[in-house]
Residue, then its C-alpha position, 0 to 999 in steps of 0.5 A: m500500500t503506497l503512502l499518501p503524499q503530502h500535496v493532495l488536491i481535489r478539483p473538477l476534471l479538465k479536457s487536459d486530464v483525459d489521458q490520465v482518466l483513461k489510464l487510471e480506468s485501464k488500471t482499475l476497471h474491467s475492460a467492459d466497464r471502461v468508457s471510450r475517449e469520445l464518451l469521456l470527452y462528451r461528458l466533460k464538455a457537457a457537464p465539467e462541473l459534475s466531475s471531481g478528480i483527486f490529484v497528487r501534486t509533485q514538483r520539479k524545477g522550472r519556471w511557471a507561466t501561462k499561455q500567450h502574453r508573458l508578464r515579467r514581474d519586476s524584482t527589486d534585486s536581480n540577485t534575489s532567488s526567483c523562489s523567494s517568498s513575497s506577499s506580492s505573489s499572492s496578489a498576482t495569482s489572484i489576478v489570473g484566477s489560478s495559482p502556481p505552486s506554493g513558495s513562488g515569489s515576486s520575481l516569478a515569470y508569468r504569461l497572462f492571458g484572457g479566457n474563462s479558465p487560465k492555467f499555469q503552464p511550464v515555460e522554457d527559460e534560459n535559466d531553467n537549469n538554475v538551481n534557484a528556478c521555481p518549482r513547477s508542479r505535475e498533477k498525478l490523478i489517483g481517483f475521480l468521479i464523473a456525472v451527468k444530469t438525468p430526468n430519471p430517478f436512477v442511473s439508466d441506459d439513457a444516462l450512459v450514452a452521448t447525444t448531440s441533440g439538445d432536445d434528446l432526453r439521453g446523455h446529459v440533460e441539463t434540466g434533469s433533477t438527478i445527478a447520475i455518477v457514471s464513472f468512479c474509481v480510485d487508484p489501487d495503489f492508493q486505496g485504503k486511505k479513504l480517498g473514495t470517501t473524500l471524493i464522494r463527500d466532497f462531491v455531495q457537499r458541493m452539489s448540496t451547496q449549489s442546489v443543482a439537483s434533488r438527488i445523486a444516483l449511482l451504480g454499485r455492485d454488492d461488495m460496494i453497497p456497504f461503502f456507499e451506505r456508510l456515505g448516506f446512500y440507500d440501496a434500491g435493489k438491482s438496476s436495469a441499466h446495462l453497463g459493462t459486465g452488469d449485475w449492478n445495484d441502484l443506489y441513491l442519496d436525496l440531497e434534501d436529506n443531506d442538507d446539514d445547514 
């Protein structure tokens, strides 16, 4: 069993995470239970907010920046290490709506650009081999869940497909009152550390706070029912959904019952 690293974060999945999701599915799930790249991309495009990934962040030497227009912050001392701590670094990251790894300093190089979700990217730099270069992080996916909205009270075959028609009641239906978790797994190397519990609880809390649906539903096999019941889900018996190797149970949690506030 692998020890859990210190730097762990949870965030919605992005298109750039697709390869890691597929790799983790191939490591964790039976081949019949995995999704295609096309279906995964459809789900992340249709409802990116209905996904969560848990990542381990590791750091390596480099400089941080974002794409397109570069903005170099002035340094009061050209001999100061580019990783020196400064209160001005936090104000700089708030401007772009994202943040580089902790410990970055005021002389750090950025590229600032417009857009809905700017992201920090490593940038090749002539000083990249400098021992004082700021660390840039890599995020390793170790668990995730992906969901869509459906008008059905449980996860059905309709929720498991992709559709390009906005009037179709299959796939992701924005007006649906049920959030159907259609994919969930945790890296076997990190199981036994309550990562699955953390993912589910964080997701339930977020959905409850946002009031985007009245219920969360998912599919689980017999051996997983006690796990989901400990998290507040109810077992509704055998499911009629035809997913992969089959033999699933319908489980659900009514969000109104989960409102602790």
